[in-house]
C-alpha positions as CSV (number, residue, x, y, z in Angstrom):
1,M,88.2,34.7,139.1
2,N,87.3,36.9,142.1
3,Y,86.2,40.2,140.9
4,E,85.5,41.9,144.1
5,T,89.1,41.5,144.9
6,N,90.3,41.9,141.4
7,L,92.4,38.7,141.6
8,G,92.5,35.8,139.6
9,N,93.8,32.3,140.8
10,I,95.0,29.3,138.7
11,K,96.1,25.9,139.9
12,C,97.4,22.9,138.2
13,R,95.6,19.7,138.9
14,V,98.8,17.7,137.8
15,C,101.5,19.2,140.5
16,A,99.3,21.9,142.4
17,A,101.4,24.8,140.8
18,T,99.6,27.9,141.6
19,F,99.4,31.5,140.0
20,Q,97.7,34.7,140.9
21,C,97.2,38.1,139.3
22,D,95.2,41.2,139.1
23,I,92.3,40.8,136.9
24,H,89.6,44.1,136.0
25,H,86.0,43.4,134.5
26,L,86.5,42.5,131.5
27,S,89.0,39.6,132.5
28,D,88.3,36.1,131.5
29,P,89.9,32.6,132.8
30,I,91.9,32.1,129.7
31,D,93.3,35.8,130.7
32,V,94.7,34.5,133.8
33,Y,96.2,31.3,132.3
34,S,98.0,33.3,129.5
35,E,99.2,35.7,132.3
36,W,100.8,32.5,133.8
37,I,102.4,31.1,130.7
38,D,103.8,34.5,129.4
39,Q,105.4,35.1,133.0
40,T,106.7,31.5,133.1
41,E,108.2,31.9,129.6
42,E,109.8,35.0,130.7
43,L,111.3,33.5,133.8
44,N,112.7,30.7,131.7
45,K,114.3,33.0,129.4
46,Q,116.0,34.7,132.2
47,Q,117.0,31.7,133.7
48,A,118.4,30.3,130.7
49,A,120.6,33.7,130.3
50,Q,121.7,33.5,133.8
51,A,122.9,30.0,133.9
52,L,124.9,31.0,130.6
53,D,126.2,34.1,132.3
54,T,127.3,32.0,135.3
55,G,129.4,29.5,133.2
56,L,127.3,26.4,134.0
57,G,128.7,25.2,130.9
58,A,127.0,23.1,127.9
59,E,123.6,22.7,129.7
60,G,123.1,26.4,130.2
61,E,124.3,27.4,126.7
62,A,121.8,24.8,125.2
63,A,118.9,26.0,127.2
64,Y,119.8,29.8,126.3
65,E,120.0,28.9,122.5
66,E,116.9,26.8,122.7
67,V,115.1,30.1,124.4
68,D,116.5,32.6,121.9
69,E,115.8,30.4,119.0
70,D,112.0,30.5,120.4
71,Y,112.3,34.3,120.5
72,A,114.1,35.2,117.4
73,G,110.8,36.2,115.4
74,D,109.7,38.5,118.1
75,D,112.0,41.4,117.5
């Protein structure tokens, strides 16, 4: 958490994946982690939909249905 530059950084100890986002004076490390998870879920949903649209077959369709079920109650 760097409040001088208003940037929060996180790095996975297992796979070394990194994420960075804007923060403000009320931000905590959990906020950066939550933003990372939210953006990852959104990207996974978009990729599953794109796989279905490009006709990748049952694999793309199954992935899209799984994501769609996860978001069924969010409407």
